[in-house]
N, C-alpha and C positions, 0 to 999 in steps of 0.2 A: 160466455167468454168474449166480450167485446173489447178487450184490452188491445190497444194498438202498440206494437213494439216500436221503439225508437232505436235507430242504429246510429252509432257514432264512429267516425274514422279512428281506427286504432293508433294511427301515427300522430295526428294532431288534435284529436278530440272533437272535431267539427261535427255538428248534427247533420246527418244525411237526410235532409228534408226532401220528401217526395220519393224515397226509395223503399221498395219492398223486396226482401230477399227470401227466396224459398229454401235454400239449402245451406246458407252461411250465416254466421252471426257476426262476422267481421268483414268489412269492406272498406277500401280506401276511397277517400273523397276525390273530387276532380283535381285538386291541387297536388295531392300526394301520390296519385296513380302514376306508375312508371310510364305507361303508354298514354300520352296526352291526347291522342286522337280517338281513344276508345270511348264510345258513347255510353257504355255500361257504367262508367265512372262519372256520370253527370248527376247533379242533383237539380231540384227545382230552380229554375232561373237560368241554368246553363244554356248556351246556344249550341245547336246542332245543324249540320248541313246535309241536305238530301243528296246522296251521291250515286246510289245504285237502285233505281226503282224496279229493276227486273229481278232483284235478289229475293230469296225466300220462296215460300209456297206460291202457287199460281194465284190463290186468293189474296195473299199479301201484296203481290205485284199488281194485281188488278186494282185494289184499293189505292195503292201508292200512286199509280198512274192517273186515277180519277181525281185525287185530292192534292197531291204534292207536285211541286215543280223542282226538277233536278237542278241542283246548284243553289237553290233558295235556302236561306237560313231561318230556322224556327226556334222557338223557346220551349224548353222542357217544362212540363207540368208535373209529370210523374214517370218513374221507370220501375218496371217489375223485372227483376233478374231471376229467371227460372233455371231449370236444369238444362234443358236442351233448346229452349226458345225463350227469348226475352221480349218484352213489349215496352213501348214508349207512348205516352200521351203528351200531346203538344198543346200549348196555350191557344194556338190559332184554330184548333179543331176540338172543341169541348166534347167529351164523351166518345171520341174515336181513339182506337188503339192501333198502333202501327208496329210492325216487326222492326226491331232495332238494327237489323242488317242493312236497312236503307240509309243509314246515317253515319256520319263521323262527327266527333266533337269539333266545334268551331270557336275560335277565340277572336 
């Protein structure tokens, strides 16, 4: 079963490129989401800003401090929306995953 599920915004129909959802089949895109600063509603190509490198588990914070710069803007490659924890991959750091709590959406 190597089928990749594609998710589309239920409001506008946009393909949610780069988003994996664990527990939902519907998810709003970055344009339709009510909270425009919520990083969880970003797709591939959206910009995010690192704002709280101390958030999350100590291992999350340690990696964030090693690689990210607070206040810097990065480009989303992929978002994984989980049940209690979500992760983000950034174009600038191939193969690295960060906890989404470190970011806000940036326009």
